VOFITOR-622631 format. One record per residue (C-alpha): residue number from 1; x, y, z. Coordinates in steps of 0.5 Angstrom, whole numbers, padded with zeros to 4 digits, always signed. Example, Ala and Ser with C-alpha at 12.3 -4.5 7.8 and 13.67 -1.06 7.14 Angstrom:
<sites>
{1 {+0025 -0009 +0016}} {2 {+0027 -0002 +0014}} 
</sites>
This chain:
<sites>
{1 {+0137 +0083 +0170}} {2 {+0144 +0083 +0172}} {3 {+0142 +0081 +0179}} {4 {+0138 +0075 +0177}} {5 {+0144 +0073 +0173}} {6 {+0149 +0074 +0178}} {7 {+0144 +0070 +0183}} {8 {+0143 +0064 +0178}} {9 {+0151 +0064 +0177}} {10 {+0152 +0064 +0185}} {11 {+0146 +0058 +0186}} {12 {+0148 +0053 +0181}} {13 {+0156 +0054 +0180}} {14 {+0161 +0054 +0185}} {15 {+0166 +0060 +0185}} {16 {+0172 +0062 +0188}} {17 {+0169 +0069 +0191}} {18 {+0163 +0071 +0195}} {19 {+0158 +0076 +0194}} {20 {+0155 +0081 +0199}} {21 {+0148 +0084 +0198}} {22 {+0144 +0088 +0203}} {23 {+0139 +0093 +0203}} {24 {+0139 +0100 +0207}} {25 {+0133 +0102 +0211}} {26 {+0131 +0109 +0215}} {27 {+0130 +0107 +0222}} {28 {+0125 +0112 +0223}} {29 {+0120 +0110 +0218}} {30 {+0122 +0103 +0215}} {31 {+0123 +0106 +0208}} {32 {+0129 +0104 +0203}} {33 {+0134 +0109 +0202}} {34 {+0136 +0111 +0195}} {35 {+0143 +0113 +0194}} {36 {+0146 +0112 +0200}} {37 {+0154 +0111 +0199}} {38 {+0156 +0104 +0201}} {39 {+0164 +0103 +0201}} {40 {+0169 +0097 +0203}} {41 {+0174 +0101 +0205}} {42 {+0180 +0096 +0205}} {43 {+0178 +0094 +0198}} {44 {+0177 +0101 +0196}} {45 {+0170 +0099 +0193}} {46 {+0164 +0103 +0193}} {47 {+0157 +0104 +0190}} {48 {+0150 +0107 +0192}} {49 {+0144 +0104 +0193}} {50 {+0139 +0103 +0188}} {51 {+0131 +0105 +0187}} {52 {+0130 +0099 +0192}} {53 {+0135 +0101 +0197}} {54 {+0139 +0095 +0195}} {55 {+0147 +0094 +0194}} {56 {+0151 +0088 +0191}} {57 {+0158 +0087 +0191}} {58 {+0161 +0081 +0187}} {59 {+0167 +0077 +0187}} {60 {+0169 +0079 +0194}} {61 {+0175 +0074 +0197}} {62 {+0175 +0071 +0204}} {63 {+0177 +0075 +0209}} {64 {+0176 +0081 +0214}} {65 {+0172 +0087 +0211}} {66 {+0171 +0094 +0213}} {67 {+0164 +0096 +0211}} {68 {+0162 +0103 +0211}} {69 {+0155 +0106 +0209}} {70 {+0153 +0114 +0210}} {71 {+0148 +0118 +0207}} {72 {+0147 +0126 +0208}} {73 {+0143 +0127 +0214}} {74 {+0144 +0120 +0217}} {75 {+0149 +0118 +0222}} {76 {+0155 +0114 +0219}} {77 {+0154 +0106 +0220}} {78 {+0161 +0102 +0220}} {79 {+0161 +0095 +0221}} {80 {+0167 +0089 +0220}} {81 {+0165 +0083 +0216}} {82 {+0168 +0077 +0216}} {83 {+0168 +0073 +0210}} {84 {+0169 +0065 +0210}} {85 {+0168 +0059 +0205}} {86 {+0166 +0064 +0200}} {87 {+0159 +0065 +0203}} {88 {+0154 +0069 +0200}} {89 {+0152 +0075 +0205}} {90 {+0146 +0078 +0206}} {91 {+0145 +0084 +0210}} {92 {+0140 +0089 +0213}} {93 {+0142 +0096 +0215}} {94 {+0138 +0101 +0219}} {95 {+0141 +0108 +0219}} {96 {+0139 +0113 +0224}} {97 {+0137 +0120 +0223}} {98 {+0142 +0125 +0225}} {99 {+0140 +0129 +0231}} {100 {+0144 +0135 +0230}} {101 {+0140 +0141 +0228}} {102 {+0145 +0144 +0222}} {103 {+0146 +0138 +0217}} {104 {+0146 +0138 +0210}} {105 {+0140 +0134 +0207}} {106 {+0136 +0134 +0200}} {107 {+0130 +0137 +0199}} {108 {+0125 +0136 +0192}} {109 {+0118 +0138 +0191}} {110 {+0114 +0132 +0194}} {111 {+0119 +0127 +0194}} {112 {+0122 +0124 +0200}} {113 {+0128 +0129 +0202}} {114 {+0133 +0125 +0201}} {115 {+0133 +0124 +0193}} {116 {+0135 +0131 +0191}} {117 {+0141 +0136 +0193}} {118 {+0141 +0142 +0197}} {119 {+0145 +0146 +0202}} {120 {+0139 +0145 +0208}} {121 {+0138 +0145 +0215}} {122 {+0134 +0140 +0218}} {123 {+0130 +0141 +0225}} {124 {+0128 +0134 +0227}} {125 {+0122 +0132 +0231}} {126 {+0127 +0132 +0238}} {127 {+0128 +0139 +0237}} {128 {+0121 +0141 +0235}} {129 {+0119 +0138 +0242}} {130 {+0125 +0141 +0246}} {131 {+0122 +0148 +0243}} {132 {+0115 +0147 +0245}} {133 {+0112 +0153 +0241}} {134 {+0105 +0154 +0240}} {135 {+0106 +0157 +0233}} {136 {+0111 +0156 +0227}} {137 {+0113 +0163 +0227}} {138 {+0115 +0162 +0235}} {139 {+0119 +0156 +0233}} {140 {+0123 +0159 +0227}} {141 {+0125 +0165 +0231}} {142 {+0130 +0161 +0235}} {143 {+0133 +0158 +0229}} {144 {+0140 +0161 +0226}} {145 {+0140 +0165 +0220}} {146 {+0132 +0167 +0221}} {147 {+0129 +0174 +0222}} {148 {+0122 +0175 +0224}} {149 {+0118 +0181 +0224}} {150 {+0112 +0180 +0227}} {151 {+0106 +0184 +0231}} {152 {+0105 +0178 +0235}} {153 {+0106 +0171 +0233}} {154 {+0099 +0169 +0232}} {155 {+0097 +0175 +0227}} {156 {+0096 +0176 +0220}} {157 {+0102 +0181 +0219}} {158 {+0108 +0176 +0220}} {159 {+0114 +0177 +0215}} {160 {+0120 +0172 +0215}} {161 {+0127 +0173 +0213}} {162 {+0133 +0169 +0211}} {163 {+0139 +0173 +0210}} {164 {+0136 +0179 +0209}} {165 {+0131 +0177 +0204}} {166 {+0125 +0180 +0207}} {167 {+0123 +0186 +0211}} {168 {+0116 +0188 +0215}} {169 {+0110 +0190 +0211}} {170 {+0103 +0190 +0213}} {171 {+0099 +0185 +0210}} {172 {+0106 +0180 +0209}} {173 {+0108 +0184 +0202}} {174 {+0115 +0183 +0199}} {175 {+0115 +0176 +0202}} {176 {+0121 +0172 +0199}} {177 {+0121 +0165 +0203}} {178 {+0117 +0160 +0200}} {179 {+0113 +0156 +0206}} {180 {+0111 +0148 +0204}} {181 {+0107 +0143 +0207}} {182 {+0110 +0136 +0204}} {183 {+0113 +0140 +0199}} {184 {+0107 +0144 +0197}} {185 {+0106 +0151 +0198}} {186 {+0102 +0154 +0203}} {187 {+0102 +0162 +0201}} {188 {+0097 +0166 +0199}} {189 {+0096 +0168 +0192}} {190 {+0094 +0175 +0193}} {191 {+0100 +0177 +0197}} {192 {+0105 +0171 +0197}} {193 {+0105 +0171 +0205}} {194 {+0105 +0164 +0208}} {195 {+0098 +0162 +0212}} {196 {+0102 +0161 +0219}} {197 {+0095 +0159 +0222}} {198 {+0094 +0153 +0218}} {199 {+0100 +0149 +0219}} {200 {+0099 +0143 +0224}} {201 {+0105 +0143 +0229}} {202 {+0102 +0137 +0232}} {203 {+0103 +0133 +0226}} {204 {+0110 +0136 +0224}} {205 {+0116 +0130 +0223}} {206 {+0121 +0135 +0221}} {207 {+0123 +0142 +0218}} {208 {+0127 +0142 +0212}} {209 {+0130 +0149 +0211}} {210 {+0134 +0152 +0205}} {211 {+0138 +0158 +0205}} {212 {+0139 +0162 +0199}} {213 {+0135 +0162 +0192}} {214 {+0132 +0155 +0191}} {215 {+0128 +0158 +0184}} {216 {+0132 +0152 +0180}} {217 {+0127 +0147 +0183}} {218 {+0121 +0151 +0186}} {219 {+0121 +0158 +0181}} {220 {+0118 +0164 +0183}} {221 {+0117 +0166 +0191}} {222 {+0123 +0162 +0193}} {223 {+0129 +0167 +0192}} {224 {+0130 +0168 +0199}} {225 {+0130 +0160 +0201}} {226 {+0125 +0155 +0203}} {227 {+0122 +0152 +0209}} {228 {+0119 +0145 +0208}} {229 {+0114 +0142 +0214}} {230 {+0115 +0134 +0213}} {231 {+0109 +0131 +0216}} {232 {+0109 +0124 +0220}} {233 {+0107 +0119 +0215}} {234 {+0109 +0112 +0217}} {235 {+0106 +0108 +0223}} {236 {+0107 +0101 +0226}} {237 {+0102 +0101 +0232}} {238 {+0095 +0104 +0233}} {239 {+0097 +0110 +0237}} {240 {+0093 +0116 +0241}} {241 {+0096 +0122 +0243}} {242 {+0094 +0128 +0246}} {243 {+0097 +0135 +0248}} {244 {+0094 +0140 +0253}} {245 {+0097 +0146 +0255}} {246 {+0095 +0153 +0259}} {247 {+0099 +0159 +0260}} {248 {+0099 +0167 +0260}} {249 {+0093 +0171 +0258}} {250 {+0088 +0165 +0259}} {251 {+0092 +0161 +0253}} {252 {+0089 +0154 +0252}} {253 {+0092 +0149 +0248}} {254 {+0089 +0142 +0246}} {255 {+0092 +0138 +0240}} {256 {+0089 +0131 +0239}} {257 {+0093 +0126 +0234}} {258 {+0091 +0119 +0232}} {259 {+0095 +0114 +0228}} {260 {+0094 +0107 +0225}} {261 {+0096 +0102 +0220}} {262 {+0091 +0099 +0216}} {263 {+0093 +0093 +0212}} {264 {+0098 +0097 +0207}} {265 {+0095 +0104 +0209}} {266 {+0098 +0109 +0214}} {267 {+0092 +0113 +0217}} {268 {+0094 +0120 +0221}} {269 {+0089 +0125 +0223}} {270 {+0089 +0131 +0228}} {271 {+0085 +0136 +0231}} {272 {+0088 +0142 +0234}} {273 {+0085 +0148 +0238}} {274 {+0089 +0154 +0241}} {275 {+0086 +0160 +0244}} {276 {+0088 +0167 +0248}} {277 {+0086 +0173 +0250}} {278 {+0092 +0176 +0248}} {279 {+0097 +0181 +0251}} {280 {+0094 +0187 +0250}} {281 {+0087 +0190 +0248}} {282 {+0084 +0186 +0241}} {283 {+0090 +0182 +0241}} {284 {+0086 +0176 +0242}} {285 {+0087 +0170 +0237}} {286 {+0083 +0163 +0236}} {287 {+0085 +0157 +0232}} {288 {+0081 +0151 +0230}} {289 {+0084 +0146 +0226}} {290 {+0083 +0139 +0223}} {291 {+0088 +0135 +0218}} {292 {+0088 +0128 +0215}} {293 {+0093 +0124 +0212}} {294 {+0093 +0117 +0208}} {295 {+0099 +0114 +0205}} {296 {+0101 +0107 +0202}} {297 {+0106 +0103 +0205}} {298 {+0107 +0098 +0200}} {299 {+0114 +0094 +0198}} {300 {+0113 +0095 +0191}} {301 {+0115 +0102 +0190}} {302 {+0108 +0104 +0188}} {303 {+0106 +0110 +0193}} {304 {+0101 +0115 +0194}} {305 {+0099 +0119 +0199}} {306 {+0092 +0124 +0200}} {307 {+0092 +0129 +0205}} {308 {+0088 +0135 +0207}} {309 {+0088 +0141 +0212}} {310 {+0082 +0145 +0214}} {311 {+0083 +0151 +0219}} {312 {+0079 +0157 +0222}} {313 {+0082 +0162 +0225}} {314 {+0080 +0169 +0228}} {315 {+0085 +0174 +0230}} {316 {+0084 +0181 +0233}} {317 {+0088 +0187 +0230}} {318 {+0091 +0191 +0236}} {319 {+0094 +0196 +0231}} {320 {+0099 +0201 +0233}} {321 {+0100 +0205 +0239}} {322 {+0100 +0212 +0236}} {323 {+0105 +0216 +0240}} {324 {+0101 +0223 +0239}} {325 {+0095 +0219 +0241}} {326 {+0096 +0213 +0246}} {327 {+0089 +0213 +0247}} {328 {+0087 +0211 +0240}} {329 {+0086 +0204 +0240}} {330 {+0084 +0199 +0234}} {331 {+0078 +0194 +0234}} {332 {+0079 +0191 +0227}} {333 {+0079 +0184 +0227}} {334 {+0080 +0178 +0222}} {335 {+0077 +0172 +0220}} {336 {+0080 +0166 +0215}} {337 {+0078 +0160 +0213}} {338 {+0083 +0156 +0209}} {339 {+0083 +0149 +0206}} {340 {+0089 +0145 +0203}} {341 {+0088 +0138 +0199}} {342 {+0094 +0135 +0196}} {343 {+0095 +0128 +0192}} {344 {+0101 +0125 +0191}} {345 {+0103 +0118 +0187}} {346 {+0109 +0115 +0185}} {347 {+0112 +0109 +0181}} {348 {+0118 +0106 +0179}} {349 {+0119 +0106 +0171}} {350 {+0124 +0104 +0166}} {351 {+0130 +0101 +0169}} {352 {+0132 +0105 +0175}} {353 {+0127 +0110 +0174}} {354 {+0122 +0113 +0179}} {355 {+0116 +0118 +0177}} {356 {+0112 +0122 +0181}} {357 {+0106 +0126 +0180}} {358 {+0103 +0131 +0185}} {359 {+0097 +0136 +0185}} {360 {+0095 +0141 +0190}} {361 {+0089 +0146 +0191}} {362 {+0089 +0151 +0196}} {363 {+0083 +0156 +0198}} {364 {+0083 +0162 +0203}} {365 {+0077 +0166 +0205}} {366 {+0079 +0172 +0209}} {367 {+0075 +0178 +0212}} {368 {+0077 +0184 +0216}} {369 {+0072 +0187 +0220}} {370 {+0074 +0194 +0220}} {371 {+0072 +0198 +0226}} {372 {+0077 +0203 +0227}} {373 {+0075 +0206 +0234}} {374 {+0068 +0204 +0235}} {375 {+0065 +0199 +0240}} {376 {+0067 +0192 +0238}} {377 {+0059 +0190 +0236}} {378 {+0059 +0195 +0231}} {379 {+0062 +0194 +0224}} {380 {+0064 +0200 +0220}} {381 {+0066 +0196 +0214}} {382 {+0069 +0190 +0211}} {383 {+0075 +0188 +0207}} {384 {+0074 +0181 +0204}} {385 {+0080 +0177 +0200}} {386 {+0078 +0170 +0196}} {387 {+0084 +0167 +0194}} {388 {+0085 +0160 +0191}} {389 {+0091 +0156 +0188}} {390 {+0092 +0150 +0184}} {391 {+0099 +0147 +0183}} {392 {+0101 +0141 +0178}} {393 {+0108 +0138 +0179}} {394 {+0111 +0132 +0175}} {395 {+0118 +0129 +0176}} {396 {+0122 +0123 +0174}} {397 {+0128 +0121 +0177}} {398 {+0133 +0116 +0174}} {399 {+0139 +0113 +0178}} {400 {+0145 +0111 +0174}} {401 {+0151 +0106 +0176}} {402 {+0156 +0111 +0176}} {403 {+0153 +0114 +0182}} {404 {+0149 +0120 +0179}} {405 {+0142 +0122 +0180}} {406 {+0138 +0126 +0174}} {407 {+0132 +0129 +0176}} {408 {+0127 +0132 +0170}} {409 {+0120 +0136 +0172}} {410 {+0115 +0140 +0170}} {411 {+0110 +0145 +0173}} {412 {+0104 +0148 +0172}} {413 {+0101 +0153 +0177}} {414 {+0094 +0157 +0177}} {415 {+0093 +0163 +0182}} {416 {+0087 +0167 +0183}} {417 {+0085 +0173 +0187}} {418 {+0079 +0177 +0188}} {419 {+0080 +0182 +0194}} {420 {+0077 +0189 +0196}} {421 {+0084 +0192 +0196}} {422 {+0085 +0190 +0188}} {423 {+0083 +0196 +0184}} {424 {+0076 +0194 +0181}} {425 {+0079 +0195 +0173}} {426 {+0083 +0189 +0174}} {427 {+0077 +0184 +0175}} {428 {+0080 +0178 +0179}} {429 {+0087 +0178 +0177}} {430 {+0090 +0171 +0175}} {431 {+0097 +0169 +0175}} {432 {+0099 +0162 +0171}} {433 {+0106 +0159 +0171}} {434 {+0109 +0154 +0166}} {435 {+0116 +0151 +0168}} {436 {+0121 +0146 +0166}} {437 {+0127 +0144 +0171}} {438 {+0132 +0139 +0171}} {439 {+0138 +0137 +0176}} {440 {+0144 +0132 +0176}} {441 {+0147 +0130 +0183}} {442 {+0154 +0127 +0181}} {443 {+0158 +0123 +0186}} {444 {+0165 +0125 +0182}} {445 {+0169 +0120 +0188}} {446 {+0168 +0118 +0195}} {447 {+0171 +0126 +0197}} {448 {+0167 +0130 +0191}} {449 {+0160 +0131 +0190}} {450 {+0157 +0136 +0185}} {451 {+0150 +0139 +0184}} {452 {+0148 +0142 +0178}} {453 {+0141 +0145 +0175}} {454 {+0137 +0149 +0171}} {455 {+0129 +0152 +0171}} {456 {+0125 +0156 +0166}} {457 {+0119 +0159 +0168}} {458 {+0114 +0162 +0163}} {459 {+0109 +0166 +0168}} {460 {+0104 +0171 +0165}} {461 {+0099 +0175 +0169}} {462 {+0092 +0177 +0167}} {463 {+0089 +0183 +0171}} {464 {+0082 +0183 +0167}} {465 {+0079 +0185 +0161}} {466 {+0081 +0193 +0161}} {467 {+0089 +0190 +0163}} {468 {+0093 +0187 +0157}} {469 {+0097 +0181 +0159}} {470 {+0104 +0181 +0162}} {471 {+0109 +0176 +0161}} {472 {+0115 +0174 +0166}} {473 {+0120 +0169 +0164}} {474 {+0126 +0167 +0167}} {475 {+0132 +0162 +0167}} {476 {+0134 +0160 +0174}} {477 {+0141 +0156 +0174}} {478 {+0145 +0153 +0180}} {479 {+0151 +0150 +0182}} {480 {+0153 +0146 +0188}} {481 {+0160 +0143 +0190}} {482 {+0161 +0139 +0196}} {483 {+0168 +0136 +0198}} {484 {+0169 +0131 +0204}} {485 {+0176 +0132 +0206}} {486 {+0175 +0127 +0212}} {487 {+0169 +0123 +0215}} {488 {+0168 +0129 +0220}} {489 {+0170 +0135 +0215}} {490 {+0166 +0138 +0209}} {491 {+0166 +0144 +0205}} {492 {+0161 +0147 +0200}} {493 {+0161 +0152 +0195}} {494 {+0154 +0154 +0191}} {495 {+0152 +0159 +0186}} {496 {+0145 +0160 +0185}} {497 {+0140 +0165 +0181}} {498 {+0133 +0167 +0184}} {499 {+0127 +0170 +0181}} {500 {+0121 +0173 +0183}} {501 {+0115 +0176 +0179}} {502 {+0111 +0181 +0182}} {503 {+0105 +0179 +0187}} {504 {+0098 +0181 +0185}} {505 {+0098 +0186 +0191}} {506 {+0105 +0189 +0188}} {507 {+0102 +0190 +0182}} {508 {+0094 +0192 +0183}} {509 {+0093 +0194 +0190}} {510 {+0089 +0200 +0192}} {511 {+0088 +0200 +0199}} {512 {+0087 +0205 +0205}} {513 {+0089 +0202 +0212}} {514 {+0085 +0203 +0218}} {515 {+0090 +0208 +0220}} {516 {+0090 +0213 +0214}} {517 {+0096 +0210 +0210}} {518 {+0094 +0209 +0203}} {519 {+0098 +0203 +0199}} {520 {+0098 +0203 +0191}} {521 {+0101 +0197 +0187}} {522 {+0105 +0199 +0181}} {523 {+0103 +0195 +0174}} {524 {+0109 +0197 +0171}} {525 {+0114 +0193 +0176}} {526 {+0119 +0188 +0173}} {527 {+0121 +0182 +0176}} {528 {+0127 +0181 +0181}} {529 {+0133 +0177 +0181}} {530 {+0138 +0175 +0186}} {531 {+0145 +0172 +0184}} {532 {+0148 +0169 +0191}} {533 {+0154 +0166 +0192}} {534 {+0156 +0162 +0199}} {535 {+0162 +0158 +0201}} {536 {+0162 +0154 +0208}} {537 {+0165 +0149 +0212}} {538 {+0162 +0144 +0217}} {539 {+0165 +0139 +0222}} {540 {+0161 +0134 +0225}} {541 {+0165 +0130 +0230}} {542 {+0160 +0127 +0234}} {543 {+0153 +0129 +0237}} {544 {+0156 +0133 +0242}} {545 {+0161 +0137 +0238}} {546 {+0159 +0140 +0231}} {547 {+0161 +0147 +0228}} {548 {+0159 +0150 +0222}} {549 {+0161 +0157 +0218}} {550 {+0158 +0160 +0212}} {551 {+0160 +0166 +0208}} {552 {+0155 +0169 +0203}} {553 {+0154 +0174 +0198}} {554 {+0147 +0176 +0195}} {555 {+0146 +0181 +0189}} {556 {+0139 +0183 +0188}} {557 {+0137 +0186 +0181}} {558 {+0130 +0190 +0181}} {559 {+0128 +0188 +0188}} {560 {+0121 +0190 +0189}} {561 {+0119 +0194 +0195}} {562 {+0114 +0198 +0198}} {563 {+0117 +0205 +0199}} {564 {+0113 +0209 +0205}} {565 {+0111 +0215 +0201}} {566 {+0104 +0218 +0201}} {567 {+0101 +0214 +0198}} {568 {+0106 +0208 +0199}} {569 {+0108 +0205 +0193}} {570 {+0111 +0199 +0190}} {571 {+0118 +0200 +0186}} {572 {+0124 +0197 +0183}} {573 {+0130 +0198 +0187}} {574 {+0135 +0197 +0181}} {575 {+0141 +0195 +0185}} {576 {+0141 +0192 +0192}} {577 {+0147 +0188 +0196}} {578 {+0147 +0184 +0202}} {579 {+0153 +0180 +0205}} {580 {+0155 +0177 +0211}} {581 {+0157 +0170 +0215}} {582 {+0154 +0165 +0220}} {583 {+0158 +0161 +0225}} {584 {+0155 +0156 +0230}} {585 {+0155 +0150 +0233}} {586 {+0154 +0145 +0239}} {587 {+0159 +0143 +0244}} {588 {+0159 +0139 +0250}} {589 {+0161 +0143 +0256}} {590 {+0167 +0141 +0260}} {591 {+0166 +0136 +0266}} {592 {+0159 +0134 +0263}} {593 {+0156 +0141 +0265}} {594 {+0151 +0142 +0259}} {595 {+0150 +0142 +0252}} {596 {+0151 +0149 +0249}} {597 {+0148 +0151 +0242}} {598 {+0150 +0157 +0239}} {599 {+0150 +0161 +0233}} {600 {+0152 +0168 +0231}} {601 {+0149 +0172 +0224}} {602 {+0152 +0178 +0221}} {603 {+0149 +0182 +0215}} {604 {+0150 +0188 +0212}} {605 {+0145 +0190 +0206}} {606 {+0144 +0197 +0202}} {607 {+0141 +0200 +0196}} {608 {+0147 +0201 +0192}} {609 {+0144 +0206 +0187}} {610 {+0140 +0210 +0193}} {611 {+0144 +0210 +0199}} {612 {+0139 +0215 +0202}} {613 {+0133 +0210 +0201}} {614 {+0135 +0205 +0207}} {615 {+0134 +0198 +0207}} {616 {+0129 +0197 +0213}} {617 {+0128 +0192 +0219}} {618 {+0135 +0188 +0218}} {619 {+0139 +0187 +0224}} {620 {+0146 +0187 +0223}} {621 {+0148 +0182 +0229}} {622 {+0144 +0176 +0231}} {623 {+0146 +0172 +0237}} {624 {+0142 +0166 +0239}} {625 {+0144 +0160 +0244}} {626 {+0141 +0155 +0248}} {627 {+0144 +0151 +0254}} {628 {+0141 +0144 +0255}} {629 {+0142 +0140 +0261}} {630 {+0139 +0133 +0263}} {631 {+0138 +0133 +0270}} {632 {+0136 +0127 +0275}} {633 {+0130 +0122 +0274}} {634 {+0129 +0124 +0267}} {635 {+0128 +0132 +0268}} {636 {+0131 +0136 +0263}} {637 {+0133 +0144 +0263}} {638 {+0134 +0149 +0258}} {639 {+0136 +0156 +0258}} {640 {+0135 +0160 +0251}} {641 {+0137 +0167 +0249}} {642 {+0136 +0171 +0243}} {643 {+0139 +0178 +0241}} {644 {+0138 +0182 +0235}} {645 {+0141 +0189 +0234}} {646 {+0138 +0195 +0232}} {647 {+0134 +0196 +0226}} {648 {+0132 +0202 +0222}} {649 {+0125 +0204 +0220}} {650 {+0121 +0209 +0217}} {651 {+0116 +0212 +0222}} {652 {+0110 +0213 +0217}} {653 {+0106 +0215 +0223}} {654 {+0109 +0221 +0224}} {655 {+0106 +0228 +0222}} {656 {+0113 +0230 +0220}} {657 {+0114 +0228 +0213}} {658 {+0118 +0233 +0209}} {659 {+0117 +0234 +0201}} {660 {+0124 +0232 +0198}} {661 {+0124 +0232 +0190}} {662 {+0116 +0232 +0190}} {663 {+0116 +0226 +0194}} {664 {+0114 +0225 +0202}} {665 {+0119 +0223 +0206}} {666 {+0118 +0220 +0213}} {667 {+0123 +0220 +0219}} {668 {+0128 +0215 +0219}} {669 {+0128 +0212 +0226}} {670 {+0131 +0206 +0230}} {671 {+0128 +0200 +0234}} {672 {+0133 +0199 +0240}} {673 {+0137 +0192 +0241}} {674 {+0133 +0187 +0244}} {675 {+0136 +0181 +0248}} {676 {+0131 +0176 +0251}} {677 {+0131 +0170 +0255}} {678 {+0127 +0163 +0255}} {679 {+0127 +0158 +0261}} {680 {+0124 +0151 +0260}} {681 {+0124 +0145 +0265}} {682 {+0121 +0138 +0263}} {683 {+0119 +0131 +0266}} {684 {+0119 +0125 +0262}} {685 {+0115 +0119 +0265}} {686 {+0114 +0112 +0262}} {687 {+0108 +0115 +0257}} {688 {+0107 +0122 +0259}} {689 {+0111 +0128 +0259}} {690 {+0110 +0135 +0263}} {691 {+0113 +0141 +0261}} {692 {+0114 +0148 +0264}} {693 {+0116 +0154 +0260}} {694 {+0117 +0162 +0262}} {695 {+0119 +0166 +0256}} {696 {+0122 +0173 +0257}} {697 {+0124 +0171 +0264}} {698 {+0126 +0178 +0265}} {699 {+0120 +0182 +0263}} {700 {+0123 +0186 +0258}} {701 {+0119 +0191 +0254}} {702 {+0121 +0191 +0247}} {703 {+0118 +0192 +0240}} {704 {+0120 +0188 +0233}} {705 {+0115 +0193 +0229}} {706 {+0115 +0200 +0231}} {707 {+0110 +0202 +0236}} {708 {+0107 +0195 +0237}} {709 {+0109 +0193 +0244}} {710 {+0110 +0185 +0245}} {711 {+0108 +0181 +0251}} {712 {+0112 +0181 +0257}} {713 {+0114 +0175 +0261}} {714 {+0109 +0169 +0260}} {715 {+0109 +0162 +0262}} {716 {+0106 +0156 +0259}} {717 {+0105 +0149 +0262}} {718 {+0104 +0143 +0257}} {719 {+0102 +0136 +0259}} {720 {+0102 +0130 +0253}} {721 {+0101 +0123 +0253}} {722 {+0102 +0117 +0248}} {723 {+0097 +0111 +0249}} {724 {+0100 +0105 +0244}} {725 {+0096 +0099 +0242}} {726 {+0090 +0101 +0246}} 
</sites>
């Protein structure tokens, strides 16, 4: 109403001052940017864009003005404006996303990421293309602060850790990092582990990463951090793209993408195929995946999207190389069919309000064919898992004139699991969650911003008719503050509390592995909590000069862990402490030699109450880096390296396990330091690209998991082509 009144005044009455109106738009997808900072520097007048991405300044005297528009995650826009004769000026400003891989942006549920604040790293599409990985786990291992423990990149047993939050466990148990696709979880209810093979790398636009507890927004299972895969959604042309590749071990890759804008609807569909014989016996993998996404593209701020993914994968389970019996091999294989359906709808409501609702249904069917040491055509037994997940989420955001954004939301989740590894007395355990959350983003002034939030989770587990209902409740608060001392320098401080309830497997597991180790859940487990503090500094001078440093402290109460005894049992570690720091940056080397990306992470983690019970699979020192150099005629070269210091593990394959306090103890051993180098060379033509990659170029023998050898030197060649408006 205020805008209409101002327009009438300006139209019918002569005034002594001008009006500046404008809209701020994302250059990549042409969507309005809400909450962008708009400043007239020489007049010390500022504001933020509204729900339509618009801003208005009235009563402006003629003269020369310095306009500055900025938003976290985007390049700053600066423009000199000359006002003459009391004119009314209308502007359209396009902001370009920052190409730097460590920037602060905003993440919240299925909303566009810019709507809500978190201390977040973005891996944009340009970086994704550079990395040229055939799996999401292979991609993430190159990003600072991440530690991946895996038997092989396409296997079932891949655990991801942020700042020491997780270690390796067979089956992916004890996972504390939440994996999302467009803000929706893709974790398997039984174990809480991500479904890695279901992620369509071929249609990922960017990856958003939150380090540290995000329970104030996402609740259970996000206490270590969040990884949000944002898929492509806005297209102006009819486009077909294919990506084909071949590599070591008869690896073959084919990805097909088709996108088209039909009236006000964006259509994106893809199909993917990845096959390999594997680097050793029974390490083969085969994945077939299809996806579709429909998204509205209207100007009235009413938006909806519908997406679906279906994946079928077959993986060999090569097993451990037994030191005492190297001839013993595993014939075990697994099959999984997973499906995802997500629906999202949003609309403006009230005055400067924005309401969204989302629903998602995931289903997982996994079969392990247990063959032990028998020929592959003879199945000795099967282990089956049937899991499904339902999530309903509603959010309301209100934009205030004082540059504040208030978010209020509710969430309901229902997880069910039927598995052969669950004790039969529990009869298909069900976990349900009801939650309410709120957060406030406030720009105190042009230099200082604050984020505060809190979430309450009410979670209950029903094991079955013979098991009483178990309740878990938790409050998860957060406080983040940002100080922008100069346009180039930003400081931040954060205090957060994370929460994770025991998974179904941690509570009710009863399973004996193919190598004879017994796993037992613990129905008396308590939920775990994490109190985290972080301070950090970032300096962004330009695209070729950016540095950051973060110092963090994490304190776990009742940390849930599987302890290697006989049988392996799930317990609560009372007091666990972790602290460390990260430093890194991007720097253009002298004489335009190349661009260097570098990061170093330090982690010290220990059990304060039981120092003799070690924290396993955590590297104290991690160094990652890469050198990029554009050569002549659109040829690009890159060399990357990854160093991990030694890690402790319990040798549960050893026959030497003495009894201490009536508990079997396995010997503690070390995995040696590892440093790997990868090389990449690419040539870009008008509408196609050829890329060659060599990984582990020095053919180093190494393991990430005890007695589980990783591939030596491997190669891959990719060819991709875009066909536009055909």
